[in-house]
N, C-alpha and C positions, 0 to 999 in steps of 0.2 A: 046537275052534273052526276053522272052515273057512278055507281060503286066500282064498275069496271075500270074507270079512269085511273084510280089509284090502286089497282090490283085487287080490290075486294076486301082490304083490311081496315076500311073506315066506313062509317055510315055515310050515305049519300049526301046528307046536309053538310057533314064535316068536310068531306072531300070537295064539295062545291065551294064552301067558304075558303078553304086553303088555296085552291087554284085561282078563284076569283080575286081574292085579296092580293095574291102575288101578281096576277095579271094586271090589275089596276095600278099597283105600285110600279110594275115594269113599264107600263105606258108613260107614267110620270117620270121615272128615272131616265128612260131613253129620250123622252121628249125634251127634258130640261138639260141633262148632262151631255147629250150627244147631238141631237138635231138642233138645239138652240144655238150652238156655237157660231155657225156661219152667219146667222142673222145678227147676233150681238156684235160679232167681229166687224161686219160691214158698217153697222151703226157707229161703232167706236172709230173706225177708220175715217168716217165722215166728220165725226165730232172732234177727235183728238189729232187727226192728221197722221196717225201711225201707218206704216206701210203694211201691205199684205204679208210679205215675208216675216216681218216682226210679229204680227198677230198669229200667223199660222205656225211660226217657229215655236211659240208657247204651247200650242196644241200638240205639236210633234213631241215636245219634251214630255207632255203628260202621257201620251201613248207609250213612250219608251218606259216610263216609270210604271205604267199599268202592266207592262210585260213582266217587270221584275216582281210585281206584287201578286201575279196570278197564282204561282205555286203556294206561297204561304197562306193566302186566302183560302184556297181549296183545301189545304191540309187542316186549317183551323175549322172549317166547316165539317170535315170528316170527323173531327173530335167533338162535334156537337155544339159548336159556337156560332151556328148560322144566324140565330136570332140577334145576337149582339153584334156580329160582323155587319149584317145588312142594315139593321136599324141604326147602329152607331155610325156607320158610314154615311147614311142619309142625313143624320144630324150634322156631321162634320161637313158634308156637301152643302147643306143649308148655310152653315156659318161661312164657308168659303165663297159661296155665291153672294152672300151679303157683303163680304169683304171686297169681292170683285166690283160690286156696285159703287164702291168708294175709291177705286184706284185712280191715281193721277200719274204715276210713274211706271215705266216699263218694267223695272226690277220687281215691283210689287205684283204686277200683272203676271210675270213669269212664276213667281212663288205660288200664287193662287192657282194658276193653271196646272202647275206641277202636282199640287195637292189634289185637285179635282181629277187629274189623270189617274193617280193611284186609286182614288175612290171608285172610279169606274170599274176597276177589277173586283170591287166588293159589292157592286150594286146592279150590274147588268146581267145578261143571260147566264154566263158561266156559273157565278155563285148561286143563282136561282135554280139552275139545273142541278147543282150539287145538293142544294137543300131538298129538292124533290127526291133525288136518288137516296138521300139519307132517310127521308120520311118513309118511303115504301120499299127500299132496296133498289139497286141499279137496274136489275132486269125487269122490274115492274113499273119503271118510271116512264115508259114510252108514252102512254096516253097523256100524262101530266105535262111532259116536256113539249109534246106536240101542241097541246092546247095553250100552253104558256106562250109559244111563239105566235099563235094566232092573236092573242091579246097584244103582244109587243108589236105586231105588224101595224097596229093603228096609231103608234106613237107619233109618227111624222104627220099623219093626217089630222090628228087632234091638236098637236102642240105648235106646229109651224105657223098656222094662221093665228093661234092665240098669242104666241110670242110676237109675231109681226104687229098685231093689233096693239099689244102693250107698248111696243116700241113707238108706234105712231101716236099713241095717246099719253103715255107716261114717260117716254124716253127710254134709252137702253138701261139706264141706271134703275129706273122704276120697274122695268121688266125683270131685271135681275133680282130685285127685292121680292117680287111675286114668286119667281122661280125658287128663291131661297126658302120661302114659306112652304111651297109645295113639297120640297125635299125634307126640310127639318120637321114639319108637322105631319103632313099626309103620308108620305112614303115611310118615314120612320115608324109611325103608328101602325100602318098596315103590315110592315115586315115584322114588327114586334108581336103583333096580335096573331098573325098567321103562322109564324114559325115557332113551334112548341117542341123543344127537345124531348119532353115526356111522351110525345106521340110518335117518335121516330121508331122505325122498325128495328128489332134486335139485330145486333151485328151477326153476320153469318159465321159459322164455325166450320173449319175444314173437316174432311171425313175422318182424319186421325184424331180429331178433338182439339187441335191446336187453334190458337186465335188467329184471325186474319191479319195479313200484313197491313201496315199503315205507313204514312209519310214516305221518307226516303227509301225505306226497304221495299215498299210497294212499287215506287217508281223504278227502282233498280231492277226488280223482277220484271216489270213491264218492258223495260229496255232490252231485256234478253229475248224478246219476242220480235220476229221480223215484222209482224203487222204494226207494231208501235212505230217503227222507223218508216214504214210505208205511209202511215197516217201523218207522221211528222213532215215528210216530203210533200204530201198532198196539201196539208193545211198551210204550210209556208208558201207554196206555189200559188195556192188559191188566194191567200192574203195579198201577195205581191201583185197578182194580175188584177184582182178586183179593186184594190185600193188605187192602183195607177189609173184604171179605167174610170172609176167613179169620180175621182178628184179632177180628172181632166175631160170628163165627158162633155161639159158645156162648150169649152173652146174647141174640142175635137169635132163636135157636130157642126159648129159654125164653120170650121175649116172644110168640112165635107160638103158644104153648100146650103145648109138650112139657115133660115133667119132666126132671130132671137125668139120670136113667138113659137116657131116650130120646134126649137130645141126644148123650150119649157114644156110644150105639149108632150114631147117624147119622154122627157124625164118624169112627168107626172104619171106615166103608165107603170113605172117600175114598182112603186109601192103597192098598189092594188094587185099587181101580178104576183108579188111575193106572197101576199095573203092567199091568193087563189091557188098557188102552188102548194102551200101548206095544207089547205083544205083538201086538195086532191090527194095528198098522201093519207090524210085522216080518213077519207071516204073510200078511196080505191085500193089502198094498200095498208090497212090498219095492222096487219100481222106479218107482213112480208119482212124477211131478214134485211137488216139495214145494209149489209154488204151488197145485196142485189139492188136495192133502191139507189144507193149511192153510186154503184157502178153505172147505172143508167143516167143518173142526174149529171155526173161530172162530164159525161160525153157531150152535154148540151153546150158547155162553155166554149170549147174551141170552135164548135159549129156556129155559135152566135157571133164570136169575134170575126171569123172568116166572112160570115154574111155581112157584118157591119163594114168590113174593109172594102167589099165590092158592091155595096148597095148604092143605088142611085139616090140623089138628094130629094127623097120623097118622105114626107112626114108619115104617110101610111105604111110604107115599106119599113122605114127605120123604127117606127112605133111598134110594128109587129115583132121586129127583132128584139126591141127593148122589152116587150112583154114576155118573149121566150126566155130572155136572160133573167128577167125579174122572177119568173116562176121557178127557174132553176136555182136562183139565189135564195129564194124563200125555202125551197126544199132542202138545200144544203145546210141551212141552219139546224134543221131537225136532225139530219144525218150527223152533224158534228156533235150534237148533244147525246146521241145514242151510240156513236161508234165505239167509244172506249169500253163500256160494259159488254157489248155484243161482239167486239172484234179483238180486244186486247186483254182486259182484266176486269173481273167483277169486284175487285177490292180497291178501297181508297179512291173512289171515283173523283173526289175533289182534287186530290194531290196529283193523280195521274193525268187527269184532264188539264189541270193547271200547268203541268210540265209541258204539255203540247201547246197550250194557248200562249205561253210566254214568248217563244220564238215567233209565233204567228203575229203577235202584236208588234214585235220589233220590226218585222217585215212590213206591216201595215204603216208603221211610222216612216220608214225610209223609202218605200216604193214611189209615192207621189213626187218626191224630190228627184229620185233617179229618173223618172219619166220626164220631168221638166228639163233635166240636163240632157237627156237623149233628144228631146224635141229641139232644144237649142243647138245641139251639135249637128243634127241632121237637117234642120230647117223645116220640119213638118211633123205631123203626127203619123205618117206612114210607118216610120221606124218604131214608134211607140206601139202601134197596133201589132207589128211583127213580134215585139218583145212580149206583149200581153198574150198573143196567140201561143208563143212558146211556153209561157208560164201555165196557160190552160192545158196544154198537152202534158206538161210535167205533172200537173194536178191529176190528170187521168191515169198516168202511169203509176204514180205513187199510190193512188187509191186502189187501182186494180191489183197491184202487188199486195197491198194490205188485205184485200178481199180474198186473194188466193191463199195467203198464209194465215188467215184468221182461223182460230179454232172453231169447229162446228159444234 
């Protein structure tokens, strides 16, 4: 890992260890706390006879609580507590996964999933981005954030087959015990070792010598800028459109005429395409302003949705659309990580970004249910695709407004 990755203020070996450790931990955190849920839920449904609405209702509750935790977690990382936030959350996640492996009652299951939802706000991309921004300063975090998303892009590829194998050989309870050990031992150790407050960049000072804003004061200052509200509109719309699409993609493609094998083939394209999109930004636009990158990337979403609506039931055609969507979705993760310091504020990255992520997570929790109700009311996924297309258009308008109003 080059010195340039972290802005030149750390020896290459130290920079490489920092990002590599965070990257491995992110693969494990995403793989066990996010991608593992559908597999475990399906095994629980078969074993315990619980319905899908009951199982996924618990996951929705967790996402809602994650939205409430986003700001305090970011503010705590701004104050230098990233090591204890991320390592401690991983230990708690391990304990909750262990408790999950023993549940017999729905009430206990909901308590466990509520806790795991809150801990996602302290273990996934956003807190890791905030840790990198604190280590090197928000304007020098670009390379680290981009590289970290490349690591995270392999989480589903690594953990979905591992968890499925564990379920087949050890049962879902045994799989959860292994997932608990991964979080409580491996992730916690990596976060604790990699995040060192003593190596954080010194806090910037204003030209008049005053201290930088923090916490609520920083968020209040950011809210006075039009670019903040443009990004808020963009990210809420993005979360609504993408969550509705992804949660319903399997039945949607079946309704469009693909068979089950074809749908699986299409869906497997998205993950590698996300990684390819992130690599493209790193190789082709390493120094381009994020407002320009984002302005081009967001335009892909309504185009992809429109193409999906009119595509013939061909695996090749719909697979190509899925690859286009996946690449754009991979790129937008990087844009989200870089937008605040480049387009809104250089102060209190964790708090300001957390204030944007909270509403975004709330929309992520509610959009799949709203899409299901719309499908039920309309009798098909045509109306859902129209709603997703409108959400993608609003994403474009919000981001383009933010890009126009962002300070240069």
